C-alpha positions as CSV (number, residue, x, y, z in Angstrom):
1,M,75.7,91.3,83.6
2,R,76.4,87.9,81.8
3,S,74.7,89.0,78.5
4,I,76.5,92.6,78.4
5,L,80.0,90.7,78.8
6,A,78.8,88.2,75.8
7,V,78.0,90.9,73.9
8,A,81.5,92.8,74.6
9,L,83.2,89.8,74.0
10,L,81.4,88.7,70.6
11,C,82.0,92.6,69.3
12,A,85.8,92.2,70.3
13,F,86.0,89.0,68.6
14,A,84.3,90.2,65.4
15,I,86.4,93.4,65.1
16,S,89.8,91.2,65.9
17,A,88.8,88.8,63.3
18,N,87.0,90.9,60.8
19,A,89.0,89.7,57.9
20,T,87.6,86.4,58.4
21,W,84.5,86.7,60.3
22,K,81.4,84.6,59.0
23,P,78.0,84.9,60.0
24,E,78.0,81.1,61.2
25,F,80.4,81.9,63.7
26,S,77.8,83.7,65.5
27,E,76.4,80.3,66.0
28,H,79.0,78.8,68.1
29,S,79.0,78.7,72.1
30,L,80.9,81.4,73.8
31,A,83.8,78.7,74.9
32,I,84.3,77.8,71.2
33,K,84.4,81.5,70.2
34,L,86.9,82.4,73.1
35,W,89.1,79.1,72.2
36,F,89.4,80.4,68.6
37,S,89.8,84.4,69.6
38,E,92.7,83.2,72.2
39,A,94.4,80.8,69.7
40,K,98.0,82.2,69.1
41,V,100.9,81.7,66.5
42,N,103.8,79.7,67.9
43,E,106.6,81.8,69.1
44,A,109.0,79.8,66.7
45,A,106.9,81.2,63.4
46,H,107.7,84.4,64.4
47,H,111.4,83.9,64.2
48,R,111.7,82.2,60.6
49,P,114.3,83.7,58.4
50,G,113.5,86.5,55.8
51,A,109.8,87.3,54.5
52,D,108.7,84.0,55.9
53,S,108.5,85.2,59.4
54,I,104.8,85.3,60.6
55,R,104.2,88.6,62.3
56,W,100.9,88.5,63.6
57,K,99.8,87.0,67.3
58,S,96.3,85.6,66.4
59,C,95.6,82.5,64.3
60,C,92.5,83.8,63.5
61,E,93.6,87.5,63.2
62,T,94.5,86.9,59.1
63,S,93.9,83.4,58.7
64,D,91.1,81.1,58.2
65,R,90.3,77.6,59.3
66,F,90.9,75.2,56.5
67,K,88.8,72.1,57.0
68,T,90.5,69.2,55.4
69,K,92.2,65.5,55.7
70,F,95.7,65.3,57.5
71,H,98.2,62.7,57.2
72,V,101.2,62.0,59.4
73,A,104.5,60.4,58.3
74,K,106.1,58.5,61.3
75,G,109.8,58.0,60.4
76,S,112.5,57.7,62.5
77,G,113.0,61.3,63.3
78,A,110.1,63.6,64.1
79,D,106.8,63.0,62.9
80,E,106.1,65.1,59.6
81,W,102.5,66.3,59.2
82,F,100.7,67.1,55.8
83,Y,97.5,68.2,55.0
84,C,95.3,67.8,51.6
85,A,95.0,71.1,49.8
86,V,92.0,70.3,48.4
87,A,89.0,70.6,50.8
88,S,86.3,68.4,51.1
89,V,87.4,65.5,49.0
90,D,87.5,61.7,50.2
91,T,90.7,60.9,48.6
92,C,93.4,63.0,48.1
93,P,95.6,63.3,45.2
94,A,98.9,62.3,45.9
95,D,100.1,65.8,44.4
96,Q,97.9,67.7,46.7
97,W,99.5,66.5,50.1
98,K,101.5,69.6,51.4
99,L,103.7,69.7,54.6
100,I,102.9,71.7,57.5
101,P,105.8,73.5,59.0
102,D,107.2,72.3,62.5
103,D,106.9,75.5,64.1
104,V,103.3,76.0,63.2
105,I,102.3,73.0,65.2
106,H,100.8,73.0,68.5
107,H,101.3,70.2,70.7
108,E,98.9,71.4,73.5
109,G,95.6,69.9,73.4
110,I,92.4,71.5,72.5
111,V,90.6,72.6,75.9
112,P,88.0,74.9,76.7
113,P,89.3,78.3,78.3
114,P,89.6,78.8,81.7
115,G,86.4,79.4,83.4
116,H,84.4,77.5,80.3
117,E,85.6,74.2,81.3
118,N,82.2,72.4,81.1
119,E,80.9,74.0,78.1
120,D,80.2,72.6,74.9
121,P,81.9,69.2,75.4
122,V,80.6,67.9,72.0
123,A,82.1,70.7,70.0
124,F,85.6,70.5,71.7
125,A,85.5,66.6,71.2
126,Q,84.7,67.2,67.5
127,L,87.8,69.8,67.1
128,R,89.9,67.5,69.0
129,T,89.0,64.6,66.4
130,E,89.3,66.7,63.2
131,G,92.3,68.9,64.0
132,I,92.5,72.4,63.3
133,L,94.5,74.2,60.7
134,F,94.5,77.8,60.0
135,I,95.9,78.9,56.4
136,F,97.1,82.4,55.4
137,P,95.4,82.9,52.0
138,A,97.4,85.9,50.9
139,V,100.7,83.8,51.3
140,G,99.5,81.0,48.7
141,G,97.8,79.0,51.4
142,E,100.7,78.9,54.1
143,P,100.0,77.3,57.2
144,T,99.9,79.5,60.3
145,C,98.6,77.2,63.0
146,F,98.0,73.7,63.5
147,W,96.7,71.3,66.3
148,P,97.0,67.8,65.0
149,P,94.1,65.6,65.4
150,E,93.9,63.5,68.3
151,S,93.4,60.2,66.3
152,G,96.9,60.8,64.6
153,G,95.6,61.7,61.2
């Protein structure tokens, strides 16, 4: 019964994320797959003025995870988060730091979905350390969802 449920969930995830599905995703635990499939765009991002509004619900639906470096500017007001627009570099060129819009930042933690709390603790710890950024490539690399790294960037 569990294997049937797992296959059904994998198929549902593959269908809903077919624009960004990669073969290596099949190697992840069910808890990780469920977390990514259930990650939603913040409601505030749906209410941007004009064409900048994000119209889909799922972070994975049309966006890809973008692994990069993050930086937080702690000023007198709210924190401002930036990402390096160049992936996999040791040092980000100054002109490649891009602002992450406030309305895509998730302040809840990265935790396993209900019923999977004890699955894959190492992978979830790694995601919390790295932070997660989803980018929608068709809009020139526009961030759509972001969970800041727990280390603060």
